[in-house]
N, C-alpha and C positions, 0 to 999 in steps of 0.2 A: 361453054363447051362441056360435054359430058366426060366423066372420068373414064379411064381406060380399064379399071378393074374395081369391082365392088367386093368388099370383105364382109362376110356373114359371121357376126360375132354375138352370140347370146351371152348374157352374163347374169350372175345371181349372187349378190351379197359377198363379193370378194374384190373389193376396190383395189387393194394393193397389187394383186395379180393382174387385174384388168389394166391398171395404169402402166405396169411393166410391159404388157403386150402392146399397148398403144405406142409407148416410147420406141419399142422395137420396130413397129411399122413406120414410124416417123423417120427412122434412120435409112429407109430404103432409098436407093439412088433415083428410082423412078418415083416422082412425087405426085403424079396425076392419078390419084386413087381416092376412093371414099370408103370409110369404115362404118358399117351399120351396126351400132351397139344397141342390142335389144335387151332391155332390163326385164328379167323374169322374177325379180325379187322385191326388195323393199324400196327400190328407187335410188339407192346410194350409187349404183353404177351409172345410172342415167345422169345424176347430178354431177358426179366426178368427171364424166366424159364431157358434159356441157361446160363445166368450169375450165376446161383446158383452153377454150377459145379457138380451137382449130376447126374451121368450117368443114373440113374434110371428114371429121369425126361426127357423124350424125347419130344422135341417141334418141331412142323412143321407148315407151313402155310396150310390153308384149301385148299384141292384139288378142291373144288367147291365154292359155295357161300351160306351162311346161316348156322344156327346151325345144321340142320339135315345133310347136307353135311359134316360138321366138325366132327360130331359123326361117320358118315360112313367112313370118312378118318381114324379116329382112329381105328375103327373096323378092317379095312383092314391092318393096320400096327401092330396090336396087336400080341404079340408073345405067350402069355400065353393061356392055355386052358380055364381058367375062366376069364370072363369079368365082370367088376363092373362099373356101371354108376356113375359118380361123377361130378356134376356141379361145376363151378369154384368159387362159393361163399358158398358152403356147407361144413359141417364137421361131424365128429362122436365124441361122448363122450367117447366111449369105445376104449382104446388103443389095445385091443385084437380083434377088429372087424374082421380083415382079417382072423385070425385063426378060429374064430367062423363061419364065412361065409364058408370057405373051408370045415370045419368039417360037417356042416349042409347040404351043397349042395352035398358033396360026388361026385359020378360019375353019378348021375341020371340026365336025361334030364328034367329040371324043371326050374321054375322061382322062385328065392328066393327074398323075400323082408323083410325089417325091418322098423318099424315105428319110430316115434320120435316126434319132436316139430317144429312148425313154430315159428321162432325167429324174432320178429319185431325189426328192427335196425334203428338207425338214426346216421348221422355223427356229430362228435363234435371235432373240432381241428384236423381234419385229421384222426380221429379214429372212427370206427363204434362201437357204444355203444348199448348194448341190452336194449330195452325198455319193452318188454313183451315176454313171452314164453308160447305158447299155445300147449297143447298136441295134437298130431295128430296120433291117433291109432284106427280108425274105423274098425269094422268087415269087413274083405275083403275076398271074395271068387271068384272063376271063374265066378259064376253067378252074384254076386253083381257088378263085373266089367263091366257088360253090362248096368249098370245104372249110376255108378259113378266111376271115377278114384280115388281110395283111396290109391294109392301106391305112396310113395315118390321116385322120380327118383334116388336120391343119396343113397337110401337104397336097390338098386336092383342089383342082380348078377345072372349069368347064364353061361352055357358052350358055348364057341364060336361056337361050331359045330352047334348050333341051327340056325346060320345064313346060313349054307349050306342048311338047310331045309326050312327056311322061307324068305331068302333073307335079304337085308339090311333094314335099317329104311326107311320108306316111306316119302320122302320129299314133296309129294303132300298133306300131311295132316298137314304140318306146325307145329304149337304148339302142336298138338295132336299126334305127331309121337310116343311118349312113350305109350300113351293109346292104340294106334293101335298095338304096339309091344306086350304089355301085353295081349291083346285080342288074337292075333295070337298064341302066345305061349301057353297060358292057355286053348285054345280050344282043344289042343291035349296032353298037359303035365301038371303035378301037379304044383300047386301054394303052396309054403311053406313059413312059416313066422318064422323069427329068433327073439327070445325074449332075453332080454327085449328091449324096444325102446331105440335107441341111436342116431338117425340121427338128426342133427341140420340143418334145411332148412332156409336159410336167406330170409327174407321178408322185402323189403325196400321201401322207398318212391319213389325211382327212378326206381323201377321195377314194376310199375303199368300197364305195358303192359300185365300183367296177368289178366287184366280186362276181365271177360268172355263175356262181351257185346260188345267188340270191333268187328266191322263188319267183319274184316278179320278172326278173331277167330271163329265167328259164322259160317262163310262159311266153315272153316275147320271142325267144329263140324258136320255140315250137311253132309259133304263128308265122315267123319268117320262113321256116322250113316248109310249112304247108303252102305258103304263098308261092314259093319258087320251086317246090317239089325237090328239095335238097336231100331228103332222107334223114336218117338219124345223125345229128351233129352233136358231139359232146360239148358241154359248156366250156368256153375259153374266153380269154381276153388277150390283149396285145402281149402282155408279159408271159403268159403261159404258152404262147406260140413259139417263143424263142428260148425258153429255159424251163427245166423241171423246177417245181416250186415247193416251198414250205412256208408256213406262217411264222413270221418273225414278230412275236408279241412285244418285243422291246420298242420297235419303231412303228408298229401298226401297219407295216407294208408287207406285201407278198414279195419274197426275195428269193434269189437263186440259191440252190443247194450248193 
């Protein structure tokens, strides 16, 4: 029997966080799922996932190169009708998340999203410790998405059949592959939100590649804007959407003023 939901989880050289995410998934009350772990790194994530001995955790090497190819590899391997995006360092607070997603989404062609928190974390003695939790639940509509990406990737689910209509994720947009996907789907189908917020999005000192002013990211943003005719969009990330920022050199994180 096929699983009810397929999780799309790329990973790259951070086994500790990946295993934490897998453990969180295993705590879900609905157990009829599969997790497609696609290793885009040195193979340590693939090995760690396989070593768990859980047949629902299906691990493969990336068929291409980079995170977008990894996600597309997972999409093509997915067996369930419903796909759920899940980064390898994120989690959910709600153990009934899967059941609620399936009930809310139903059979409709739509993009479902759930809000949550940005969790600022720092390592201590080999363990990631939470330093601060910031609520991320801005008003989000199909129209507002043309100005800001206010959707947490790991809170997003939809029917796989939408890829037949819109194709795979666009690797030419790099870091903005998800924003592009949200815009493509919501241009023709409903955007629905599942309440209450429950997503925990990890934000760490070593993932400052989320810097919106990185030249490569700015080039991808310009390409996204041209593709969807968005006009001039200032560089942003999830953190800058919800708070004025300054650089905190002590922890290597962008933090609220």
